[in-house]
All heavy atoms as an XYZ file, in Angstrom:
615
protein
N      -6.648     21.301     20.045
C      -7.740     21.630     18.877
C      -7.303     22.795     17.984
O      -7.329     22.707     16.829
C      -9.177     21.747     19.466
C     -10.203     21.802     18.527
S     -10.407     20.248     17.672
C     -11.858     20.411     16.780
N      -6.807     23.850     18.647
C      -6.406     25.041     17.862
C      -5.181     24.659     17.018
O      -5.051     24.994     15.872
C      -5.953     26.150     18.825
C      -7.037     26.844     19.499
C      -6.691     27.895     20.365
C      -7.880     28.637     21.023
N      -7.322     29.734     21.874
N      -4.246     23.788     17.488
C      -3.117     23.411     16.741
C      -3.462     22.550     15.539
O      -3.014     22.636     14.466
C      -2.133     22.491     17.623
C      -0.883     22.125     16.965
C       0.085     21.459     17.724
N       1.290     21.018     16.913
C       1.921     20.036     17.167
N       1.836     19.263     18.176
N       3.049     19.893     16.446
N      -4.620     21.630     15.708
C      -5.123     20.831     14.613
C      -5.649     21.708     13.476
O      -5.272     21.568     12.282
C      -6.107     19.829     15.228
C      -6.763     19.113     13.985
C      -6.261     18.157     13.344
C      -8.171     19.483     13.714
C      -6.786     17.459     12.260
C      -8.638     18.844     12.702
C      -8.106     17.820     11.908
N      -6.470     22.709     13.944
C      -7.112     23.616     12.957
C      -6.029     24.383     12.322
O      -6.148     24.596     11.176
C      -8.189     24.445     13.555
C      -9.381     23.647     14.062
C     -10.363     24.669     14.848
C     -10.142     23.028     12.944
N      -4.948     24.778     12.975
C      -4.020     25.644     12.460
C      -3.117     24.804     11.497
O      -2.726     25.388     10.341
C      -2.989     26.080     13.553
C      -1.969     27.169     13.152
N      -0.699     26.774     12.821
C      -1.981     28.490     12.836
C      -0.040     27.677     12.314
N      -0.798     28.811     12.409
N      -2.873     23.615     11.747
C      -2.096     22.707     10.775
C      -3.070     22.353      9.556
O      -2.512     22.174      8.523
C      -1.707     21.537     11.508
O      -2.748     20.659     12.003
N      -4.320     22.226      9.751
C      -5.127     21.950      8.733
C      -5.194     23.174      7.691
O      -5.420     22.923      6.500
C      -6.700     21.507      9.163
C      -7.330     20.853      8.149
C      -7.139     19.540      7.834
C      -8.401     21.511      7.529
C      -7.777     18.792      6.872
C      -9.190     20.873      6.521
C      -8.888     19.531      6.196
N      -5.062     24.304      8.292
C      -5.166     25.471      7.381
C      -3.854     25.638      6.405
O      -3.848     26.155      5.421
C      -5.247     26.750      8.190
N      -2.805     25.009      7.027
C      -1.440     25.077      6.228
C      -1.123     23.746      5.467
O      -0.122     23.544      5.134
C      -0.386     25.324      7.259
C      -0.272     26.660      7.770
C       0.815     26.818      8.681
C       1.105     28.219      9.078
N       2.277     28.378      9.812
N      -2.186     23.072      5.070
C      -1.973     21.698      4.426
C      -1.513     22.049      2.965
O      -1.867     22.879      2.331
C      -3.391     20.942      4.560
C      -3.140     19.490      4.126
C      -4.304     21.502      3.586
C      -4.195     18.544      4.414
N      -0.650     21.081      2.510
C      -0.056     21.040      1.269
C      -1.073     20.606      0.238
O      -1.986     19.978      0.540
C       1.261     20.276      1.186
O       0.927     18.909      1.485
C       2.300     20.848      2.207
N      -0.917     20.963     -1.013
C      -1.807     20.335     -2.120
C      -1.704     18.909     -2.039
O      -2.985     18.301     -2.367
C      -1.216     21.022     -3.342
C      -0.494     22.233     -2.909
C      -0.011     21.912     -1.614
N      -0.656     18.224     -1.939
C      -0.759     16.777     -1.990
C      -1.477     16.170     -0.576
O      -2.167     15.173     -0.799
C       0.718     16.244     -1.794
N      -1.340     16.896      0.539
C      -2.126     16.501      1.542
C      -3.641     16.719      1.252
O      -4.387     15.838      1.860
N      -4.062     17.793      0.739
C      -5.366     18.102      0.555
C      -5.942     17.094     -0.464
O      -7.052     16.542     -0.354
C      -5.612     19.407     -0.074
C      -6.958     19.966     -0.380
C      -7.667     19.910      0.998
C      -6.965     21.324     -1.045
N      -5.148     16.659     -1.501
C      -5.531     15.502     -2.409
C      -5.687     14.157     -1.586
O      -6.717     13.498     -1.879
C      -4.414     15.342     -3.443
C      -4.877     14.193     -4.384
C      -5.620     14.390     -5.509
C      -4.322     12.916     -4.356
N      -5.674     13.063     -6.201
C      -4.840     12.210     -5.453
C      -3.463     12.136     -3.480
C      -4.625     10.772     -5.730
C      -3.160     10.965     -3.825
C      -3.797     10.189     -4.851
N      -4.906     13.933     -0.564
C      -4.995     12.765      0.175
C      -6.226     12.798      1.049
O      -6.954     11.746      1.148
C      -3.733     12.511      1.026
N      -6.591     13.906      1.571
C      -7.811     14.031      2.392
C      -9.091     13.777      1.436
O     -10.006     13.019      1.735
C      -7.979     15.481      3.005
C      -9.352     15.680      3.541
C      -6.930     15.561      4.019
N      -9.076     14.357      0.211
C     -10.088     14.043     -0.744
C     -10.252     12.587     -1.031
O     -11.455     11.975     -1.081
C     -10.002     14.947     -1.959
C     -10.201     16.336     -1.707
C     -10.103     17.225     -2.970
N     -10.305     18.548     -2.598
C      -9.916     19.607     -3.331
N      -9.211     19.401     -4.540
N     -10.148     20.818     -2.972
N      -9.213     11.922     -1.323
C      -9.170     10.609     -1.689
C      -9.708      9.702     -0.566
O     -10.529      8.856     -0.727
C      -7.906      9.960     -2.125
C      -7.705      8.663     -2.220
C      -7.357     10.632     -3.418
N      -9.283      9.865      0.688
C      -9.686      9.237      1.783
C     -11.145      9.433      2.130
O     -11.999      8.530      2.402
C      -8.842      9.612      3.151
C      -7.503      9.206      3.021
C      -9.517      9.020      4.368
C      -7.226      7.681      2.756
N     -11.679     10.633      2.050
C     -13.072     10.973      2.105
C     -13.986     10.216      1.107
O     -14.973      9.684      1.412
C     -13.403     12.444      2.121
C     -12.996     13.175      3.309
C     -13.135     14.637      3.113
C     -13.888     12.786      4.564
N     -13.493     10.235     -0.158
C     -14.071      9.429     -1.226
C     -14.162      8.035     -0.920
O     -15.208      7.413     -1.182
C     -13.525      9.844     -2.547
N     -13.116      7.407     -0.435
C     -13.052      5.971     -0.187
C     -14.081      5.786      1.030
O     -14.783      4.709      0.962
C     -11.647      5.697      0.366
C     -11.426      4.225      0.914
C     -11.686      3.236     -0.380
C     -10.176      3.946      1.559
N     -14.154      6.473      2.096
C     -15.066      6.257      3.230
C     -16.538      6.400      2.769
O     -17.276      5.517      3.125
C     -14.711      7.392      4.278
S     -13.186      7.063      5.134
N     -16.701      7.421      1.891
C     -18.159      7.468      1.278
C     -18.530      6.183      0.450
O     -19.682      5.808      0.559
C     -18.311      8.786      0.467
S     -18.243     10.315      1.518
N     -17.532      5.760     -0.427
C     -17.694      4.645     -1.119
C     -18.041      3.293     -0.333
O     -18.949      2.539     -0.600
C     -16.602      4.332     -2.108
N     -17.362      3.107      0.788
C     -17.592      2.135      1.665
C     -19.021      2.197      2.210
O     -19.598      1.175      2.442
C     -16.454      2.093      2.715
C     -15.087      1.685      2.346
S     -13.932      1.911      3.417
C     -14.157      0.545      4.576
N     -19.330      3.329      2.835
C     -20.624      3.488      3.305
C     -21.692      3.180      2.356
O     -22.673      2.429      2.550
C     -20.865      4.845      4.053
C     -22.227      5.046      4.370
C     -19.931      4.962      5.229
N     -21.625      3.689      1.179
C     -22.522      3.428      0.083
C     -22.645      2.039     -0.196
O     -23.721      1.369     -0.580
C     -22.231      4.347     -1.121
C     -23.234      4.164     -2.140
C     -24.605      4.719     -2.076
C     -22.978      3.431     -3.335
C     -25.483      4.508     -3.167
C     -23.928      3.267     -4.303
C     -25.186      3.811     -4.181
N     -21.451      1.356     -0.362
C     -21.470     -0.091     -0.691
C     -22.183     -0.975      0.330
O     -22.904     -1.894      0.077
C     -20.115     -0.506     -0.828
N     -22.020     -0.570      1.709
C     -22.772     -1.109      2.769
C     -24.164     -1.004      2.638
O     -25.054     -1.933      2.817
N     -24.577      0.221      2.247
C     -26.088      0.503      2.091
C     -26.644     -0.277      0.883
O     -27.813     -0.716      1.053
C     -26.365      1.970      1.851
C     -27.605      2.556      1.546
C     -28.571      2.484      2.611
C     -27.919      2.918      0.290
C     -29.948      2.844      2.301
C     -29.217      3.322      0.125
C     -30.186      3.298      0.973
N     -25.914     -0.318     -0.163
C     -26.429     -0.964     -1.361
C     -26.449     -2.439     -1.103
O     -27.423     -3.110     -1.529
C     -25.495     -0.706     -2.524
N     -25.574     -2.967     -0.279
C     -25.652     -4.442      0.048
C     -26.850     -4.727      0.874
O     -27.532     -5.772      0.813
C     -24.252     -4.763      0.763
C     -24.151     -6.257      1.086
C     -24.072     -7.024     -0.286
C     -22.748     -6.525      1.730
N     -27.221     -3.966      1.764
C     -28.372     -4.020      2.514
C     -29.648     -3.995      1.652
O     -30.567     -4.768      1.928
C     -28.496     -2.991      3.683
S     -27.363     -3.284      5.162
N     -29.735     -3.204      0.730
C     -30.876     -2.976     -0.104
C     -31.112     -4.164     -1.045
O     -32.205     -4.736     -1.165
C     -30.654     -1.754     -1.126
C     -30.945     -0.380     -0.366
C     -30.799      0.744     -1.394
C     -32.359     -0.382      0.099
N     -29.972     -4.873     -1.455
C     -30.058     -5.889     -2.484
C     -29.875     -7.324     -1.844
O     -29.992     -8.205     -2.563
C     -29.177     -5.658     -3.612
C     -29.456     -4.433     -4.332
C     -28.617     -3.403     -4.427
C     -30.605     -4.292     -5.121
C     -28.900     -2.278     -5.089
C     -30.887     -3.203     -5.866
C     -30.050     -2.126     -5.893
N     -29.621     -7.392     -0.536
C     -29.408     -8.599      0.108
C     -30.754     -9.535      0.378
O     -30.711    -10.601      0.586
C     -28.682     -8.446      1.469
N     -31.817     -8.680      0.404
C     -33.216     -9.372      0.654
C     -33.519     -9.362      2.185
O     -32.881     -8.609      2.928
N     -34.513    -10.141      2.511
C     -34.840    -10.094      3.989
C     -33.802    -10.831      4.802
O     -33.086    -11.768      4.400
C     -36.095    -10.839      4.039
C     -37.373    -10.300      3.511
C     -38.673    -10.988      3.855
O     -38.690    -11.789      4.843
O     -39.566    -10.969      2.996
N     -33.703    -10.322      6.016
C     -32.679    -10.946      6.934
C     -33.043    -12.336      7.324
O     -34.187    -12.581      7.712
C     -32.664    -10.080      8.218
C     -33.219     -8.699      7.699
C     -34.242     -9.138      6.567
N     -32.141    -13.352      6.982
C     -32.370    -14.622      7.288
C     -30.931    -15.312      7.455
O     -29.936    -14.766      7.374
C     -33.213    -15.344      6.265
S     -32.399    -15.420      4.690
N     -30.978    -16.735      7.743
C     -29.757    -17.330      8.038
C     -28.817    -17.306      6.681
O     -27.598    -17.262      6.765
C     -30.038    -18.814      8.469
C     -28.748    -19.520      8.498
C     -30.738    -18.681      9.773
N     -29.457    -17.417      5.657
C     -28.718    -17.440      4.272
C     -28.070    -16.108      3.990
O     -27.051    -16.122      3.294
N     -28.598    -15.028      4.487
C     -28.147    -13.651      4.222
C     -27.209    -13.082      5.462
O     -26.981    -11.912      5.381
C     -29.119    -12.647      3.893
C     -29.967    -12.991      2.707
O     -29.516    -13.679      1.773
N     -31.248    -12.571      2.629
N     -26.978    -14.034      6.336
C     -26.321    -13.588      7.626
C     -24.858    -12.781      7.100
O     -24.524    -11.728      7.744
C     -26.066    -14.626      8.512
C     -25.289    -14.151      9.743
C     -25.902    -13.446     10.760
C     -23.958    -14.712      9.955
C     -25.107    -13.083     11.942
C     -23.391    -14.292     11.089
C     -23.879    -13.471     12.075
N     -24.166    -13.548      6.252
C     -22.864    -12.950      5.909
C     -22.921    -11.633      5.152
O     -22.070    -10.773      5.323
C     -22.089    -14.007      5.053
C     -21.654    -15.104      5.817
C     -20.711    -16.097      5.051
N     -20.353    -17.139      5.886
C     -19.681    -18.243      5.325
N     -19.467    -18.389      3.975
N     -19.442    -19.199      6.116
N     -23.968    -11.586      4.349
C     -24.141    -10.236      3.681
C     -24.411     -9.215      4.549
O     -23.845     -8.056      4.392
C     -25.232    -10.366      2.601
N     -25.200     -9.316      5.554
C     -25.517     -8.238      6.560
C     -24.439     -8.063      7.317
O     -24.196     -6.972      7.925
C     -26.850     -8.668      7.351
C     -28.025     -8.278      6.475
C     -28.750     -9.291      5.822
C     -28.611     -6.956      6.541
C     -29.887     -9.053      5.140
C     -29.731     -6.690      5.726
C     -30.347     -7.646      5.064
O     -31.521     -7.305      4.360
N     -23.593     -9.122      7.744
C     -22.517     -8.772      8.633
C     -21.423     -7.935      7.832
O     -20.755     -7.147      8.372
C     -21.724    -10.185      9.005
C     -20.963    -10.045     10.079
C     -20.520    -11.317     10.705
N     -19.830    -12.150      9.769
C     -19.339    -13.380      9.988
N     -19.681    -13.965     11.242
N     -18.810    -14.061      9.115
N     -21.235     -8.253      6.457
C     -20.336     -7.483      5.639
C     -20.834     -5.996      5.560
O     -20.070     -5.062      5.631
C     -20.116     -8.114      4.371
C     -19.373     -7.308      3.258
C     -17.988     -7.208      3.722
C     -19.496     -7.928      1.909
N     -22.158     -5.916      5.322
C     -22.746     -4.507      5.278
C     -22.523     -3.702      6.605
O     -22.145     -2.472      6.556
C     -24.251     -4.579      5.090
N     -22.568     -4.395      7.713
C     -22.306     -3.846      9.037
C     -20.832     -3.306      9.169
O     -20.558     -2.257      9.493
C     -22.694     -4.713     10.239
C     -22.481     -4.025     11.620
C     -22.942     -4.942     12.656
N     -22.630     -4.312     13.827
C     -22.911     -4.943     14.977
N     -23.322     -6.161     15.110
N     -22.481     -4.449     16.189
N     -20.013     -4.226      8.692
C     -18.537     -3.889      8.670
C     -18.261     -2.778      7.712
O     -17.403     -1.848      8.127
C     -17.746     -5.110      8.347
N     -18.864     -2.791      6.591
C     -18.653     -1.598      5.710
C     -19.239     -0.251      6.272
O     -18.687      0.877      5.871
C     -19.327     -1.858      4.333
C     -18.553     -2.783      3.435
C     -19.403     -3.173      2.301
C     -17.324     -2.282      2.975
N     -20.276     -0.344      7.015
C     -20.649      0.905      7.745
C     -19.819      1.339      8.956
O     -19.813      2.440      9.164
C     -22.129      0.685      8.238
N     -19.210      0.385      9.562
C     -18.402      0.876     10.882
C     -17.023      1.210     10.398
O     -16.349      2.078     11.176
C     -18.454     -0.291     11.844
C     -19.731     -0.496     12.382
C     -19.801     -1.838     13.294
O     -18.799     -2.521     13.279
O     -20.790     -1.950     14.016
N     -16.413      0.646      9.459
C     -15.083      0.715      9.139
C     -14.563      2.181      8.615
O     -13.534      2.603      8.996
C     -14.615     -0.198      8.086
O     -14.820     -1.523      8.504
C     -13.046     -0.215      7.806
N     -15.380      2.917      7.920
C     -14.852      4.189      7.469
C     -14.488      5.106      8.672
O     -13.623      6.020      8.337
C     -16.077      4.837      6.700
C     -16.794      3.601      6.141
C     -16.620      2.548      7.256
N     -15.046      5.123      9.793
C     -14.765      5.981     10.855
C     -13.240      5.618     11.301
O     -12.551      6.664     11.388
C     -15.635      5.763     12.016
N     -12.866      4.429     11.405
C     -11.544      4.135     11.665
C     -10.530      4.385     10.599
O      -9.463      4.846     10.867
N     -11.012      4.228      9.405
C     -10.063      4.616      8.256
C      -9.761      6.149      8.169
O      -8.659      6.590      8.067
C     -10.789      4.147      6.899
C     -10.004      4.735      5.736
C     -10.764      2.716      6.804
N     -10.862      6.898      8.458
C     -10.764      8.355      8.520
C      -9.843      8.722      9.673
O      -8.997      9.635      9.526
C     -12.089      9.009      8.663
C     -12.197     10.391      8.204
C     -11.688     10.720      7.036
C     -13.610     10.906      8.487
N      -9.994      8.139     10.863
C      -9.172      8.357     12.065
C      -7.675      8.073     11.747
O      -6.826      8.931     11.987
C      -9.593      7.670     13.227
C      -8.759      7.896     14.531
C      -9.008      9.248     15.044
C      -9.184      6.908     15.593
N      -7.418      7.044     11.270
C      -5.961      6.598     10.996
C      -5.402      7.447      9.801
O      -4.232      7.844     10.037
C      -5.959      4.989     10.669
C      -4.550      4.723     10.163
C      -6.242      4.268     11.751
N      -6.224      7.787      8.859
C      -5.620      8.622      7.841
C      -5.295     10.010      8.154
O      -4.403     10.659      7.847
C      -6.661      8.636      6.573
N      -6.197     10.595      9.109
C      -6.014     11.877      9.748
C      -4.729     11.939     10.537
O      -3.923     12.803     10.481
N      -4.583     10.894     11.427
C      -3.292     10.879     12.260
C      -2.203     10.678     11.336
O      -1.152     11.338     11.620
C      -3.389      9.630     13.204
C      -4.614     10.010     14.247
C      -2.129      9.538     13.909
C      -4.819      8.793     15.202
N      -2.171      9.922     10.360
C      -1.027      9.765      9.399
C      -0.738     10.980      8.545
O       0.385     11.282      8.354
N      -1.799     11.712      8.259
C      -1.589     12.879      7.592
C      -0.908     13.931      8.389
O       0.000     14.744      8.000
C      -2.893     13.371      7.010
C      -2.884     14.858      6.237
C      -2.107     14.555      4.891
C      -4.303     15.258      5.875
N      -1.341     13.960      9.669
C      -0.627     14.896     10.561
C       0.815     14.578     10.750
O       1.549     15.412     10.972
C      -1.443     14.881     11.946
C      -2.699     15.498     12.012
S      -2.876     17.126     11.767
C      -2.208     17.742     13.324
N       1.138     13.226     10.864
C       2.465     12.943     10.972
C       3.294     13.176      9.760
O       4.393     13.769      9.875
C       2.600     11.361     11.359
C       2.105     11.113     12.666
C       4.055     10.865     11.132
C       1.860      9.661     12.995
N       2.813     13.012      8.606
C       3.490     13.290      7.372
C       3.677     14.695      7.046
O       4.634     15.218      6.658
C       2.725     12.509      6.156
C       3.217     13.074      4.843
C       2.815     11.073      6.170
N       2.503     15.568      7.334
C       2.581     17.014      7.120
C       3.381     17.818      8.222
O       3.966     18.836      7.896
C       1.074     17.518      7.133
C       0.339     17.250      6.029
C       0.714     17.888      4.710
O       1.097     19.080      4.837
O       0.782     17.360      3.589
N       3.606     17.183      9.465
C       4.346     17.861     10.395
C       5.699     18.215     10.126
O       6.239     19.359     10.152
C       4.300     17.160     11.760
C       4.881     17.933     12.833
O       4.663     19.105     12.879
O       5.397     17.368     13.745
N       6.652     17.205      9.387
C       7.914     17.620      8.977
C       7.986     18.684      7.828
O       8.988     19.423      7.706
C       8.551     16.311      8.614
C       7.690     15.252      9.242
C       6.370     15.863      9.437
N       7.016     18.494      6.998
C       6.871     19.534      5.880
C       6.723     21.015      6.424
O       7.159     21.895      5.753
C       5.724     19.109      4.958
N       6.049     21.077      7.406
C       5.912     22.402      7.991
C       7.189     22.964      8.611
O       7.478     24.272      8.543
C       4.833     22.413      9.147
C       4.424     23.712      9.860
C       3.464     23.592     10.923
O       2.296     22.966     10.623
O       3.675     24.004     11.968
N       8.137     22.174      9.168
C       9.281     22.685      9.798
C      10.323     22.993      8.705
O      11.383     23.621      9.128
C       9.762     21.634     10.626
C       9.088     21.305     11.935
C       9.516     20.201     12.699
C       8.641     19.940     13.867
N       9.050     18.967     14.829
N      10.263     22.650      7.480
C      11.167     22.932      6.452
C      11.170     24.401      6.060
O      10.506     25.147      6.134
C      10.913     22.124      5.205
C      11.413     20.719      5.286
C      11.112     19.964      3.994
N      10.709     18.711      4.319
C      10.289     17.849      3.543
N      10.098     18.196      2.163
N       9.874     16.692      3.800
């Protein structure tokens, strides 16, 4: 955990931009799922796909954030050794 926090303190401007974009994408996905639930109407057989999509939009950002964080650590690690 200390290594992660130490590497996050030394992040490059491009890496910081990537973190902001990924966080914005995750927030947009959660908001889209919330808006879909609001405007889909009452849960019924006809709205099943809309609610399933809303559930996927609510669950996916956690995975996107995890994969992006791991990818950022991999990309930023060689930059630290230069």
